[in-house]
C-alpha positions, 0 to 999 in steps of 0.5 A: 232345582230340578223343577221336572224331578220335583214335580214328579216328587210332589205327584206321588205325595198327592196320590199317596195323601189321596189313597190314605185320605180315602182309605175305604175303611169300615167298608166289609170287603176292604176289612176282609181282604187286609184281614185275608192278606194278613192271615194268608202271610201268617200261614205262609211265613209257618208253613213255608218259609222254614219248610220250603223256603230255607232249604231251598235257600241252602240249596241255591247257595251250595250251587253257587258255591260248590258248583263250578260256573264252567259245569253248569254251563256244560250241562245246561248252557246254551251249547248244552246238549239240549236232548240232556239239558231240556230233559233234565229240566223238563222232570225235575218236578218228580223230584221236587215237590216244591210250589212255585215260590219254594223253585225261586232260590234254585232257579235263581242259583242255576241261572246266576251260574250260567244256565241257558235261559231255556233250560233254566224257564223250563226248570222253573216252570217244571219244578212246582208243575210236574210233582208227582204227588199232585198229579196222582192226586188229580187222577184220584179226585178230578178223574184219571183224564185229567191227572194224565192230561195234567201230567203230560201237558206239563212235561211238554209245557216246560220243553216248549216254554224252554225253547221258546224262551231261548229262540225269543232271547237267542241273541244273549244267549249266543253271547253267553256260548260264547262266553263258555267257549272261552272259559277255561276247564273248572278246577274240581274241588272234590269228586263228583259223588261227594257233590252228588251226596251232599246236594242229595242230603239237602234235597232230602231235607227239602222234600221229607220235611214237605211230604204231604199227606196222601188221601189213602192211608195205606201204600207206599206213599202214606209210609213215606208220609208216617215217616217224613220227619225220620227221614228228614232227621236221617238226611239232615244228620248225613248232612252234618257228617259231610260238613265235618268230613268234607268241609272241614267244619269242626266236629264240636260245633255240628255236635252244638247244633245236633245235640239241643235239635234232637232234645226239642224233637224228644220234648215236642214230638207233635211240634216238628217246626220247634226243632227244625227251626233250631236245626235251621238257626243252628246250621246258620251260625255254624256256617256263618262263623266258619273261615273255609268253604262252609262260610262261603256256602252260608253268605251266598245263601244269605244273598239269596235269602235277602234278594227273594224273601222280602219280595215273596212276602210282599206278593203273598200280602197282595195276593192275600188282599186281592183273592184272599186264602182258599175258601175265603175272599178277598177284594174280588169276590169269588162269584166273580171267578166261578161266573168266568169260567163255566163252559169252554169258551176262549174267554173262560179258558183265558180267565182260568189261566190268568186267575191260576197264573196270579192266585198262589197255590200252595202244594197239592192245595189247588186239586181240592180248590178246583174240585170246588170250582168244577162242583160250580160249574167250571169247564174241564177246559178251564179246570186244566187250564188252571192246573197248568198255569197256576201251580208254576206261577203266582203274583209272588213268584213274578215279583222274584222272576223279575228281579233275576231275569228282568221284566222283559223276559218275565213278561215273555215267560208269563205270556207263554205260560198262559197263552199255552195253558189257555190253548190247551184247555180249549183242546182238551175240553174240546175232546173231553168236555 
């Protein structure tokens, strides 16, 4: 018998037993934290899994199957043109209005296919941080200077963080570059323009389905919002046509998915999640039962879902228990947060960066939350620090990032975000506070 191992097992059992024995059930704050954890994960499942993560999983699966590894390494790998690689990665958020969790399947997809650590982490940061709608909302509600500072800071952050990650792990990047040099030229299965349209249709579904309502009920943003489901449906229809023409999927299979989805949309015009869910299930069945490229696409998509979704839901549960939902409290009192971020001290900026890194912000929710904190005395510097750290990181996203790039790289990435957000907050607070 391995006594060393058995003692570890016994210690784990004792710790688990004592934790259960002394559970503070009946203590109001503990009971409320459990409710908040369940309420947050319920909200996340309803608002983000179907509309955000499912399209993101399909896009990641498509990257894994239909974009060759050599092509990814050519444009985003260690030997790629740095201006092109970091330029594309740093402004990706202007197209993808996603949160820190939705960007994860896309990040995992390009990293798995050979993207350099620098461009991949630049994309990981910029995806949720450089959101045009969020930046416009920030400028409208928190002031033009804050909106501009957020936009400039996010672009600069993504490039600097990417370059720093490349520098810290340059030995591994050199090994990747050597692999790229020995890699044969990729075989082209279909023209580039077809792949562009294919991914464009999926991105269209993701972006339009999650288009947030602007503050003003006029202008181009509101027009897009009012037509969001029509635009998302048009993108899905285009994807269905491509599956038939370019991927060889039987037309009657696609029709069997499209017909009930359209019928449900007509019967439930105020419940768009119903036809959206039907379409997602339908496309999954169509691709899973195919014998060609579509089946490979489904297998890759399912692989990302298995890897990422359980970790995200676990992280959301823990985040809800600790911090609660927006406007509610978990185990950590919100008064502690408000008291810790007043003024423009190093401590206030550092705490705001840490709090932002661990809190979960759905797209656009960080602005009204900050508005309330500023009203409670939060300084301008810590406000910007939280804006730069919050949307790009969260406890759920940390768990997934670790499963993709490992513990060391994840810790370095988190530290870079927190330190840079703290320094930027200090400088901004000194200039405009």
